[in-house]
LUMNUBA-541916 format. One line per 10 residues: their letters; for each residue z, x, y of N, C-alpha, C. Coordinates in nm, 3 decimals. Atoms other than C-alpha are relative to their C-alpha. Example, Ala and Ser with C-alpha at 12.3 -4.5 7.8 and 13.67 -1.06 7.14 Angstrom:
BEGIN
AS = 0.000/0.089/-0.119/0.780/1.230/-0.450/0.000/0.090/0.120; -0.006/-0.082/-0.119/0.714/1.367/-0.106/0.073/-0.077/0.109
//
This chain:
BEGIN
MFHLLFVYGT = -0.031/0.127/-0.062/-1.679/0.930/0.761/0.152/0.012/-0.071; -0.147/0.014/0.019/-1.308/0.876/0.801/0.060/-0.158/0.005; -0.059/0.148/0.021/-1.106/0.551/0.700/0.138/-0.005/0.059; -0.134/0.005/-0.049/-0.796/0.432/0.803/0.087/-0.062/-0.126; -0.083/0.039/0.111/-0.514/0.385/0.536/0.132/-0.048/0.036; -0.142/0.003/0.002/-0.196/0.204/0.548/0.096/-0.012/-0.141; -0.095/-0.050/0.102/0.089/0.314/0.334/0.126/-0.063/0.006; -0.084/0.056/-0.035/0.382/0.148/0.274/0.130/0.020/-0.110; -0.095/-0.030/0.125/0.563/0.313/-0.051/0.010/0.127/-0.013; -0.014/-0.142/0.017/0.569/0.638/-0.201/-0.065/0.093/0.072
LMSGFSANIF = 0.103/-0.058/-0.054/0.261/0.758/-0.012/0.057/0.049/0.145; -0.054/-0.031/-0.131/0.462/0.743/0.303/0.108/0.146/0.042; -0.090/-0.115/-0.008/0.636/1.032/0.456/0.115/0.002/-0.034; -0.156/0.007/0.024/0.937/1.182/0.317/0.009/-0.048/-0.162; 0.026/0.033/0.122/0.817/1.044/-0.043/-0.062/0.113/-0.060; 0.078/-0.085/0.105/0.668/1.251/-0.344/-0.139/-0.018/0.024; 0.165/0.005/-0.002/0.325/1.113/-0.316/-0.055/0.018/0.128; 0.069/-0.019/-0.129/0.276/1.174/0.033/-0.076/0.115/0.004; 0.099/-0.118/0.009/0.141/1.528/-0.069/-0.175/-0.050/-0.003; 0.164/0.045/-0.006/-0.202/1.329/-0.109/-0.043/0.009/0.145
LSDTSFVGYG = 0.056/0.041/-0.154/-0.199/1.285/0.284/0.046/0.131/0.075; -0.042/-0.156/-0.093/-0.086/1.651/0.402/-0.079/0.050/0.092; 0.080/-0.043/-0.100/-0.409/1.727/0.519/-0.083/-0.115/0.060; 0.080/0.107/-0.050/-0.501/1.406/0.693/0.077/-0.020/0.128; -0.070/0.042/-0.150/-0.379/1.272/1.052/0.074/-0.128/-0.017; -0.108/0.113/-0.023/-0.104/1.043/1.100/-0.034/-0.048/0.142; 0.044/0.070/-0.144/-0.215/0.761/1.330/0.140/-0.052/0.058; -0.100/0.088/-0.028/0.121/0.584/1.344/0.057/-0.099/-0.070; -0.057/0.063/0.053/0.328/0.334/1.234/-0.055/-0.169/0.004; 0.069/0.113/0.009/0.213/-0.026/1.153/0.074/-0.112/-0.069
ILYGGKLVHL = -0.053/0.091/0.080/0.284/-0.369/1.025/-0.111/-0.085/-0.051; 0.127/0.078/0.058/0.041/-0.569/0.795/0.114/-0.147/-0.014; -0.042/0.155/-0.008/0.112/-0.957/0.826/-0.116/-0.034/-0.124; 0.076/0.117/0.075/-0.006/-1.202/0.553/0.015/0.099/-0.168; -0.047/-0.057/0.072/0.149/-0.983/0.296/0.137/-0.008/-0.076; -0.106/0.013/0.044/0.468/-0.980/0.073/0.022/0.126/-0.065; -0.054/-0.119/0.051/0.652/-0.652/-0.016/0.089/-0.019/-0.131; -0.095/0.045/0.114/0.793/-0.646/-0.382/0.027/0.155/-0.050; -0.030/-0.123/0.052/0.973/-0.383/-0.567/-0.002/-0.007/-0.161; 0.030/0.001/0.181/0.837/-0.327/-0.941/0.120/0.053/-0.071
KEGYPAVVEG = -0.118/-0.027/0.080/1.062/-0.269/-1.235/-0.008/0.109/-0.018; 0.055/-0.123/0.061/0.899/0.041/-1.280/0.052/0.093/0.125; -0.069/-0.081/-0.140/1.074/0.158/-0.944/-0.078/0.043/0.126; 0.084/-0.011/-0.117/0.800/0.166/-0.679/-0.055/-0.141/0.043; 0.050/0.101/-0.081/0.655/-0.093/-0.440/-0.122/-0.036/-0.031; 0.137/0.006/0.014/0.356/-0.314/-0.433/0.017/-0.101/0.120; 0.046/0.085/-0.095/0.204/-0.555/-0.173/-0.079/-0.123/-0.075; 0.048/0.121/0.062/0.117/-0.911/-0.313/-0.044/-0.111/0.150; 0.029/0.084/-0.090/-0.051/-1.205/-0.104/0.136/-0.076/0.050; -0.106/0.111/-0.031/0.213/-1.411/0.107/0.032/0.010/0.134
NGRVFGEVYQ = 0.006/0.031/-0.137/0.327/-1.516/0.418/0.106/0.129/0.099; -0.092/-0.094/-0.042/0.550/-1.196/0.520/-0.043/0.100/0.087; 0.071/-0.133/-0.065/0.472/-0.866/0.701/0.088/0.118/-0.090; -0.029/-0.131/0.075/0.527/-0.532/0.535/-0.033/0.118/0.126; 0.000/-0.134/-0.065/0.600/-0.210/0.724/-0.027/0.136/-0.066; 0.057/-0.135/0.086/0.445/0.129/0.688/-0.071/0.096/0.103; 0.077/-0.082/-0.066/0.224/0.401/0.813/-0.150/0.019/0.007; 0.121/0.000/-0.004/-0.117/0.444/0.904/-0.053/0.157/0.042; 0.099/-0.151/-0.012/-0.358/0.779/0.838/-0.136/-0.009/-0.004; 0.154/-0.028/0.009/-0.699/0.877/0.895/-0.026/0.102/-0.095
VDYSTLKAID = 0.046/-0.072/0.144/-0.829/0.991/0.556/-0.159/0.009/0.003; 0.139/0.030/0.069/-1.173/1.089/0.430/-0.037/-0.052/-0.129; -0.034/0.087/0.110/-1.315/0.959/0.160/0.020/0.089/-0.128; -0.037/-0.047/0.139/-1.241/1.244/-0.102/0.160/-0.014/0.008; -0.117/0.016/-0.029/-0.881/1.176/0.004/0.016/-0.133/-0.053; -0.003/0.122/0.056/-0.935/0.803/-0.051/-0.015/-0.029/-0.139; 0.058/-0.025/0.161/-1.090/0.852/-0.401/0.115/0.054/-0.070; -0.113/-0.049/0.061/-0.795/1.083/-0.482/0.118/-0.127/0.001; -0.092/0.087/0.005/-0.550/0.822/-0.406/-0.031/-0.156/-0.058; 0.062/0.100/0.083/-0.777/0.528/-0.557/0.064/0.043/-0.151
FFEEFFEDFP = -0.021/-0.052/0.116/-0.730/0.731/-0.879/0.187/-0.025/-0.030; -0.141/0.005/0.005/-0.338/0.769/-0.816/0.043/-0.133/0.003; -0.048/0.104/-0.002/-0.295/0.416/-0.740/-0.043/-0.090/-0.127; 0.053/0.074/0.137/-0.495/0.317/-1.052/-0.100/-0.106/0.070; 0.075/0.095/-0.060/-0.758/0.148/-0.849/-0.165/0.068/-0.051; 0.100/-0.048/0.034/-1.090/0.164/-1.017/-0.137/-0.114/0.051; 0.109/0.050/-0.081/-1.402/0.050/-0.772/-0.101/-0.087/-0.079; 0.079/0.054/0.095/-1.617/-0.036/-1.056/0.016/-0.118/-0.124; -0.013/0.069/0.106/-1.413/-0.202/-1.284/0.171/-0.088/0.049; -0.133/0.064/-0.078/-1.150/-0.420/-1.031/0.101/-0.075/-0.100
SHSLYLRVKK = -0.097/0.079/0.090/-1.011/-0.646/-1.322/0.063/0.083/-0.095; -0.088/-0.117/0.066/-0.861/-0.302/-1.496/0.073/0.051/0.094; -0.068/-0.064/-0.116/-0.713/-0.208/-1.180/0.122/-0.027/0.002; -0.161/0.034/-0.047/-0.311/-0.217/-1.113/-0.015/-0.033/0.157; -0.010/0.049/-0.112/-0.374/-0.244/-0.757/-0.162/-0.005/0.059; 0.107/0.037/-0.039/-0.679/-0.360/-0.562/-0.010/0.083/0.171; -0.034/-0.029/-0.162/-0.775/-0.172/-0.216/-0.083/-0.083/0.090; 0.074/0.107/-0.086/-0.868/-0.442/0.046/0.040/0.056/0.121; -0.029/-0.021/-0.154/-0.917/-0.384/0.422/0.033/-0.124/0.078; -0.116/0.101/-0.057/-0.669/-0.589/0.624/0.011/0.065/0.144
PVKLLPYNDF = -0.053/-0.025/-0.148/-0.589/-0.593/1.005/0.142/0.029/-0.017; -0.112/-0.017/0.012/-0.301/-0.394/1.034/0.057/0.037/0.159; -0.027/-0.069/-0.123/-0.081/-0.342/1.378/0.070/0.083/0.031; -0.030/-0.099/0.006/-0.034/-0.064/1.517/0.129/0.021/0.101; -0.119/0.004/-0.090/0.296/0.054/1.677/-0.004/0.123/0.084; -0.054/0.130/-0.084/0.410/0.071/1.961/-0.123/-0.085/0.086; 0.100/0.057/-0.098/0.060/0.005/2.095/-0.040/-0.187/-0.009; 0.013/0.124/0.033/0.039/-0.355/1.951/-0.172/-0.042/-0.031; 0.128/0.044/0.036/-0.329/-0.303/1.874/-0.005/-0.036/-0.118; 0.052/0.022/0.135/-0.507/-0.435/1.544/-0.103/0.104/-0.012
VDAWVYFLNS = 0.097/-0.042/0.057/-0.699/-0.197/1.309/-0.026/-0.045/-0.108; 0.060/0.008/0.149/-0.892/-0.234/0.991/0.035/0.106/-0.086; -0.028/-0.099/0.069/-0.737/-0.024/0.746/0.005/-0.044/-0.166; -0.026/0.024/0.132/-0.727/-0.017/0.376/0.134/0.002/-0.040; -0.120/0.023/0.075/-0.446/-0.136/0.154/-0.012/-0.012/-0.097; -0.009/0.037/0.143/-0.350/-0.140/-0.203/0.107/-0.117/-0.022; -0.039/0.073/0.005/-0.265/-0.443/-0.295/0.030/-0.054/-0.176; -0.047/-0.013/0.102/-0.114/-0.539/-0.632/-0.115/-0.086/-0.083; 0.135/0.099/0.070/-0.403/-0.703/-0.882/0.077/-0.104/-0.046; -0.084/0.125/0.021/-0.280/-1.068/-0.876/-0.021/-0.036/-0.108
SLVSIDYMEI = 0.035/0.031/0.106/-0.432/-1.101/-1.208/0.124/0.056/-0.115; -0.098/-0.031/0.095/-0.145/-0.904/-1.359/0.151/-0.087/0.017; -0.098/0.098/-0.036/0.087/-1.205/-1.344/0.105/0.045/-0.090; -0.119/-0.008/0.092/0.310/-1.080/-1.639/0.137/0.132/0.074; -0.053/-0.149/-0.057/0.423/-0.757/-1.385/0.165/-0.085/0.056; -0.099/0.070/-0.049/0.817/-0.847/-1.314/0.014/0.089/0.152; -0.080/-0.073/-0.138/0.965/-0.773/-0.943/0.065/-0.088/0.054; -0.074/0.052/-0.100/1.181/-0.822/-0.675/-0.044/0.020/0.109; 0.038/0.001/-0.144/1.093/-0.950/-0.336/0.068/0.099/0.103; -0.057/-0.078/-0.115/1.184/-0.725/-0.064/-0.032/-0.063/0.153
LSGNWREFLK = 0.027/0.073/-0.098/1.248/-0.948/0.215/-0.011/0.054/0.155; 0.003/-0.047/-0.114/1.285/-0.722/0.485/-0.146/0.043/0.052; 0.126/-0.065/-0.007/0.932/-0.558/0.434/0.003/0.127/0.008; -0.010/-0.163/-0.041/1.050/-0.214/0.469/0.064/0.063/-0.136; -0.030/-0.053/0.163/1.049/-0.020/0.104/0.131/0.100/0.059; -0.077/-0.102/-0.030/1.238/0.283/0.296/0.131/-0.049/0.008; -0.125/0.042/-0.072/1.527/0.066/0.420/0.039/-0.055/-0.149; -0.055/0.054/0.145/1.552/-0.136/0.068/0.074/0.093/-0.073; -0.057/-0.140/0.087/1.592/0.228/-0.091/0.115/0.040/0.062; -0.138/-0.024/-0.048/1.880/0.282/0.139/0.107/-0.069/-0.021
KFLMI = -0.093/0.058/0.032/2.056/0.019/0.075/0.013/-0.054/-0.153; 0.020/0.020/0.144/1.975/-0.043/-0.299/0.056/0.122/-0.068; -0.065/-0.129/0.062/2.046/0.337/-0.361/0.113/0.052/0.052; -0.101/-0.063/-0.072/2.316/0.374/-0.110/-0.016/0.106/0.029; 0.045/-0.142/-0.073/2.184/0.684/0.058/-0.006/-0.013/0.127
//
């Protein structure tokens, strides 16, 4: 069985963790509404609940790939309270088709209130890094 996965950070093409998606199918670019993109002090992004939009990529993945990414994202299905991220199914708008699909998205665990972050108002981590790092 295949799943759709929306990624917005290091799992996107051109970034180091995209290796997890090397044997998957790229579906297209997408927009997640109802989330806010943030940059954690550790140097990677997260999505939290909010009124913004987040730009990313959608991939079709199999179960074993999804479970490998769960481990990478520190999501523990049987122990969500101990997870850094929670995997949640959300509607994502596919571009340029403007159709919505249900895709898995990793949200920062809201019980981790002590985590410091900076909001990325554009909702685009790739563009944020270009400006932030001046590349």
